[in-house]
C-alpha positions as CSV (number, residue, x, y, z in Angstrom):
1,Q,9.9,-5.3,-17.4
2,V,11.6,-2.8,-15.2
3,Q,15.4,-3.2,-15.1
4,L,17.9,-1.4,-12.9
5,Q,21.6,-1.2,-13.5
6,E,24.3,0.3,-11.2
7,S,27.4,1.7,-12.5
8,G,30.4,3.5,-10.9
9,P,33.9,3.0,-9.7
10,G,34.7,-0.2,-7.8
11,L,37.4,1.3,-5.7
12,V,37.3,4.6,-3.8
13,K,40.0,6.0,-1.5
14,P,39.2,6.9,2.2
15,S,37.9,10.5,2.6
16,Q,36.7,10.7,-1.1
17,T,33.2,10.6,-2.4
18,L,31.6,7.4,-3.6
19,S,29.3,8.1,-6.5
20,L,27.1,5.5,-8.2
21,T,24.5,5.8,-10.9
22,C,21.3,3.6,-11.4
23,T,20.1,3.5,-15.0
24,V,16.5,2.4,-15.2
25,S,14.8,0.8,-18.3
26,G,11.2,-0.2,-18.8
27,E,9.7,2.6,-16.8
28,L,10.3,6.4,-16.5
29,L,11.3,7.6,-13.0
30,T,8.4,10.0,-13.1
31,A,5.7,7.9,-14.7
32,N,4.2,6.1,-11.7
33,V,4.0,6.3,-8.0
34,A,7.4,4.7,-7.2
35,Y,10.3,5.2,-4.9
36,W,13.8,4.7,-6.2
37,S,16.1,3.6,-3.4
38,W,19.7,2.9,-2.6
39,V,20.5,-0.1,-0.5
40,R,23.8,-1.5,0.5
41,Q,25.2,-4.6,2.2
42,P,28.6,-4.7,3.9
43,P,30.5,-7.9,3.9
44,G,29.0,-10.3,6.4
45,K,26.2,-7.9,7.3
46,G,22.6,-7.3,6.4
47,L,21.0,-4.9,3.9
48,E,20.9,-1.2,4.9
49,W,18.6,1.4,3.4
50,M,20.4,4.5,2.4
51,G,17.7,6.7,0.9
52,A,15.3,7.2,-1.9
53,I,14.0,9.7,-4.5
54,A,10.3,9.6,-5.3
55,Y,8.6,9.8,-8.6
56,D,7.7,13.4,-7.8
57,G,11.4,14.4,-7.0
58,S,11.0,14.3,-3.2
59,I,14.1,12.9,-1.5
60,Y,14.4,10.9,1.7
61,Y,17.5,9.8,3.6
62,S,18.3,7.2,6.3
63,P,19.0,9.3,9.5
64,S,22.2,7.5,10.1
65,L,23.6,8.5,6.7
66,K,21.8,11.8,6.0
67,S,24.9,14.0,6.8
68,R,27.1,12.2,4.1
69,T,24.6,11.3,1.6
70,S,23.1,12.9,-1.5
71,I,20.6,11.5,-4.0
72,S,19.6,13.2,-7.3
73,R,18.1,12.2,-10.7
74,D,18.5,13.0,-14.3
75,T,15.0,12.6,-15.9
76,S,16.5,13.1,-19.5
77,K,18.5,10.0,-19.0
78,N,16.1,8.2,-16.7
79,R,18.7,7.6,-14.0
80,F,19.4,8.5,-10.4
81,T,22.7,9.0,-8.6
82,L,24.1,8.4,-5.2
83,H,26.9,10.4,-3.7
84,L,28.3,9.2,-0.3
85,R,31.0,11.6,1.0
86,S,33.9,11.1,3.4
87,V,34.0,7.4,2.9
88,T,35.8,5.0,5.2
89,P,36.7,1.3,4.9
90,E,33.3,0.8,6.7
91,D,31.6,1.9,3.6
92,T,32.9,-1.0,1.7
93,A,29.7,-3.0,0.5
94,V,27.7,-4.1,-2.4
95,Y,25.4,-1.2,-3.4
96,Y,22.1,-1.9,-4.9
97,C,19.4,0.3,-6.5
98,A,15.8,-0.9,-6.0
99,R,12.3,0.2,-6.8
100,S,9.3,0.1,-4.5
101,P,5.7,1.2,-5.3
102,D,5.0,1.6,-1.6
103,A,5.3,5.0,0.1
104,R,5.9,3.2,3.3
105,V,9.5,2.7,2.2
106,V,10.4,6.3,3.1
107,A,9.5,5.7,6.8
108,D,11.0,2.2,6.9
109,G,13.3,1.4,4.0
110,S,14.3,-1.8,5.5
111,S,11.1,-3.7,4.9
112,W,12.6,-5.5,2.1
113,S,9.2,-7.1,0.8
114,Q,8.3,-3.6,-0.3
115,Y,10.7,-3.7,-3.2
116,D,9.7,-5.2,-6.5
117,Y,12.7,-4.7,-8.8
118,W,16.5,-4.6,-7.8
119,G,19.6,-4.1,-9.7
120,Q,22.3,-6.7,-9.7
121,G,24.5,-4.8,-7.3
122,A,27.8,-3.0,-7.5
123,Q,30.8,-3.9,-5.4
124,V,32.5,-0.8,-4.0
125,T,35.6,-1.2,-1.9
126,V,37.0,1.8,0.1
127,S,40.8,1.4,0.4
128,S,43.9,3.4,-0.1
């Protein structure tokens, strides 16, 4: 059973960098064809795909967030990390990490049926 767990600060000040880590258990990030994504849901809005890092280390970003987003991984600790720079209150959301075995997720990360495992989500509030 694959499990994902998000961790990071729950409160970030405007203009700072939001950093979250997803620790994966039950499967190595590099073991199988899989795409490890970050998804967020602002209050009252739908899910938004932010980007993904693939089993082979390839990284993909949502065009709308690409200029502010970085995704990386630490294979020794089997976890991957999101950095979102220059945050504003509009970045307040529940942030999820999720796994997809389907390569189509890098072209359309918002096809939610492609994901088979999700973290429980981490609330991040951007406020001074």
